[in-house]
C-alpha positions in Angstrom: -19.7 -20.3 21.0 -19.7 -17.0 20.2 -17.8 -14.5 22.4 -19.8 -12.7 24.8 -22.1 -15.3 24.8 -23.6 -17.2 28.0 -22.8 -21.0 28.1 -26.2 -23.2 28.5 -25.5 -24.4 32.2 -24.2 -28.4 31.1 -22.9 -31.3 33.5 -19.2 -30.0 33.5 -17.3 -33.2 31.9 -19.2 -32.7 27.5 -19.2 -28.9 28.1 -15.6 -28.4 28.7 -14.8 -31.4 26.0 -17.4 -29.5 23.9 -15.7 -26.1 24.4 -12.8 -27.6 24.3 -13.1 -29.0 20.1 -15.1 -25.4 19.4 -11.9 -23.4 20.5 -9.2 -25.8 18.7 -11.2 -25.0 15.4 -11.7 -21.8 16.0 -8.2 -21.6 17.0 -7.1 -23.7 13.6 -8.8 -21.5 11.3 -7.5 -18.5 12.8 -4.1 -19.6 11.7 -4.6 -21.2 9.3 -6.6 -18.8 7.3 -8.9 -21.3 6.5 -12.5 -20.5 7.1 -15.6 -18.8 5.1 -15.2 -15.4 7.0 -11.1 -15.0 5.7 -11.5 -14.0 2.4 -14.2 -13.4 -0.5 -14.6 -14.7 -4.2 -14.4 -11.8 -6.3 -14.2 -13.1 -9.6 -11.6 -15.6 -10.5 -9.7 -14.9 -6.9 -10.0 -14.7 -3.3 -9.9 -10.8 -2.1 -9.0 -10.7 2.5 -7.9 -9.6 5.2 -6.5 -6.2 4.9 -6.3 -6.0 1.0 -10.3 -7.1 1.3 -10.7 -4.0 3.7 -8.7 -2.0 1.5 -10.5 -3.1 -1.3 -14.4 -2.2 0.1 -13.4 1.5 1.3 -12.0 2.8 -1.9 -14.7 1.2 -3.9 -14.6 -2.6 -4.8 -14.9 -3.5 -8.6 -16.1 0.1 -9.0 -13.1 1.3 -8.7 -10.3 -1.3 -9.0 -12.1 -3.8 -11.1 -11.2 -7.6 -10.2 -8.4 -9.3 -9.0 -5.8 -10.4 -11.6 -4.1 -13.0 -9.5 -4.2 -14.1 -6.3 -3.0 -12.1 -2.9 1.4 -12.9 -3.7 4.1 -12.6 -1.2 5.8 -9.5 -1.0 9.3 -9.0 0.6 8.4 -8.6 3.9 4.3 -8.3 3.5 1.6 -9.3 0.6 -0.1 -8.0 -2.3 -3.1 -7.9 -4.5 -2.9 -6.7 -8.8 -6.3 -5.4 -10.0 -7.8 -4.8 -13.8 -7.7 -1.3 -13.0 -4.1 -0.7 -13.0 -3.6 -1.4 -8.9 -2.0 -2.9 -6.5 -2.3 -2.8 -2.8 0.0 -3.9 -1.1 0.4 -4.7 2.8 3.3 -4.9 5.6 2.4 -5.4 9.4 4.2 -1.6 10.0 2.3 0.0 7.1 -1.4 -1.5 6.9 -2.7 -1.3 3.4 -2.3 0.9 0.6 -3.1 0.9 -2.8 -0.6 2.4 -6.2 -2.1 2.8 -9.5 -1.7 4.2 -12.6 2.2 5.9 -13.6 2.6 6.2 -10.2 2.8 2.1 -9.6 4.5 1.6 -13.2 7.6 3.8 -11.6 7.5 2.2 -8.1 7.4 -0.5 -10.4 10.3 1.0 -12.4 12.0 1.5 -9.3 11.5 -2.3 -7.8 8.0 -2.4 -6.1 8.6 -3.0 -2.1 12.6 -4.1 -2.5 13.2 -0.1 -3.7 14.8 2.6 -1.4 10.8 3.1 -1.0 9.3 -0.2 0.5 5.6 -0.6 1.6 3.4 2.4 0.8 1.9 4.8 3.4 -1.0 6.3 2.1 -3.3 5.6 -0.4 -3.1 7.4 -3.9 -3.9 11.3 -3.1 -4.4 14.7 -4.8 -1.9 16.8 -5.3 -1.0 20.3 -6.0 -2.3 23.5 -5.6 -5.4 22.5 -7.8 -5.8 19.0 -6.7 -5.2 17.7 -10.5 -1.4 16.0 -9.3 -1.1 12.7 -7.7 1.1 11.4 -4.9 2.1 8.2 -2.9 3.5 8.4 0.9 6.7 5.2 1.7 8.3 5.2 4.1 11.6 5.8 2.2 10.5 8.7 0.0 7.5 10.4 -2.0 6.6 9.5 -5.6 4.5 12.4 -7.2 2.8 12.5 -10.8 1.0 15.8 -12.4 0.1 15.5 -16.2 2.8 18.0 -17.4 6.0 16.4 -15.4 5.1 12.4 -15.2 6.3 10.1 -12.9 9.0 10.6 -10.1 10.2 9.5 -6.9 11.9 12.0 -4.3 14.0 10.7 -1.7 16.7 11.4 1.0 18.3 14.3 1.5 16.5 16.1 -1.6 13.4 15.4 -0.2 14.0 17.2 2.9 15.4 20.1 0.9 12.7 20.3 -1.2 9.6 19.1 1.7 11.6 21.8 3.3 10.7 24.1 0.9 6.8 23.6 0.1 7.5 20.2 -1.7 5.0 20.7 -5.1 3.1 23.9 -3.8 6.8 25.9 -3.3 9.4 27.0 -4.7 10.7 24.1 -6.7 7.3 22.4 -8.1 6.8 18.9 -9.3 9.9 16.6 -10.1 10.4 16.6 -13.3 12.9 14.2 -13.5 14.6 11.0 -11.0 18.0 11.6 -9.1 20.5 11.4 -11.0 24.3 11.2 -10.6 25.8 15.1 -10.7 29.6 16.0 -9.4 30.5 13.6 -7.2 27.0 13.3 -5.5 23.2 13.9 -6.5 20.7 15.5 -8.4 17.4 15.9 -9.3 15.6 18.6 -11.5 12.4 20.3 -10.7 10.0 22.1 -12.6 11.3 25.4 -10.7 15.2 24.3 -10.4 17.9 21.8 -9.4 17.8 20.5 -6.4 22.0 19.1 -5.8 23.4 16.7 -2.7 27.1 16.1 -2.0 28.5 13.6 0.3 
């Protein structure tokens, strides 16, 4: 029985048993993820749930290609890898978002979702006044990329100063390095200069 449809008028006994069995089947399918509606076969693997929605929204196979493996466990969520250099990550607090190309490579270098960045909060988006750069947002910071500077993460107090000055569109421009140790604190280089932090 589908929600919102009226029941046929039957004697109480058999109808209740049939309804109870039907509800038990639906609950089992929902809890286990079984059933044809939970995922669909794309290439050699299934894509389902929030990852499937993100996959379709961004353009499906024409953007991502086929999955290269099954949906897998991430620390506190799930992810799936696709042919054209993208992964889609999902967690309860962040929903499903893609991370692609050199930004994905930097994310991998830092430790994926186990890094201080955590799960992605946004899909890869345009950056810069000309829209030629790219970035992904994360709970713990951002990764920015441009052709001239490569991909670098910005986080913590340095990110606060940088964003307070207009981020990549402001006086500092794009990051040209990751954060590094500097005079008993931290520093990061940008097109427009260095930002330092001391405890």
